C-alpha positions, 0 to 999 in steps of 0.5 A: 708620501703619507700613504707610502710611509703608512705602508712602510710602517705597516710592514715594519710593524708586522716584523716588530710584532713577529720578532720584537726587532726591526723598529729602528733597525728598519724604519730609520734607514727607510726614512733616510734612504727611501724618503730622504728624511734627515737622520736626526729627524728620522731617529726622533720620528721613529722613536716617537712612533715606536713609543706609541706602537710598541704598547699595542704589541706588548699588551698582546704578549702581556695577555698571553703571559709571555713577558718576564716582568723581572727582566723588564724591571732591571732592563728599564733601570739602566735603559731609561736614564741612558736613553736620555743621556744618549740624546744629550750626547747626540747634541754634543757631537758637533754641528749639524753636518757632523751630527748627521754623519756621526748618526749614519756611521753609528747606525750602520755599525749598529745594524751590522751588529744586529745582523750578526747577532741574529745569525748567532741567535738562529744558530743557537736556536738550532743547537738547542733544538728550537724554542718550543716546549714549556718555559724554563725557570729564569734566574735574573742577574740584576747588575748585568741586566741593568748594564745591558739596558744602559748600553742599549738605551745609550745606542737607542738615544743616539740612533733609535736602533737597539730597543729590539735588534740589539737588546733582544740578541744580548738577552738571548746570549745572557739568558739562553733558556728564554723562549722565543715568545718570552724573548719577544714579549719581554723586549716589546714591553721593556722597550716602551719606557726606553723609547719614550724616554729617548723620544721625549729627549728629542722632543725637548730639542725640537727634532721631532716631526709629528707629521712624519711620526703620524704617517708611520703610526698609521700603518705600524699600529695595525702592523704590530697588532697583526704580527704580535697575534701570529708571533707564536705560529710564525716561521721565525727562521724565515723572518730572521733570514729576511731581517738579516738581509735587510739589515745588511743592505741598510748598513752598507748603504748607510756607509755610502757604498755603491748600490751595485756593492749593496746588491751583490752583498744582499744577493750573496746573503740570500744565497748563503741562507738558501744553501744553509736551509737546503743543507739542513734539510738534506742532513737528516736524510742520511740517517733514519731517526727510527732505531732498528729493531733486531729480530729475536730468536724464534724461541723467544717469540713465545711470551710468558703467561 
């Protein structure tokens, strides 16, 4: 089981390094659905693993200069105390059975929101013509950014989802000029104190399973290093499409829907993504990008000297 967990951690780590998303949104459902780990233990172990894993990816982006430190500071103002408050709220939800069911529902809703946000992000990126080119100046909005951090921190404390999947989407909506590389780097760095605060909260209540977190870290640390190093060259559209499908499938499964329904919904999402990609490739073929030049009169061919 440890080797399989490490391989799962490797895959999730690569996705986190590439996109800044997928830590809690993928690893927690994998622990719950595939390995049968109780949701509270899965949340706490995933948070502990993320607290150790994300600094590796954040360090790569910091060296490349793809971190907006002003955004990091204001996000942490709201997210760090809210994450700890989320853990306290989790303990007040009721007995063990009630807590487990509440986490499943909250996690499923969070994953659906993350999947929808990723679709909006892809659409917005295509309208802007991509995220390439020099970084545009960003004017940080302190209060909205701190409130965003607080909302994300509360969700992270409850479900371990949000340090990437939700906050990165909200950042894109709030700061549309933020480049993809800066978005990933900023989110990875701000997530470090966020998930650390939530993990410490779970550790104080005895929910943390160190053996589980250690097995995940065995694969996720090299995975996040690999993903972070190639994030600037990664086909972001394909990664986002795969992530949306996985998020959708995980959310539906957490809602206790039949496996057949989950499979049909996932297949439909793949078909929609493929159809959209084909339509985008065909669209430019009807018009040629090069402007047609009109032929000049014969008498105008002689140039002035």
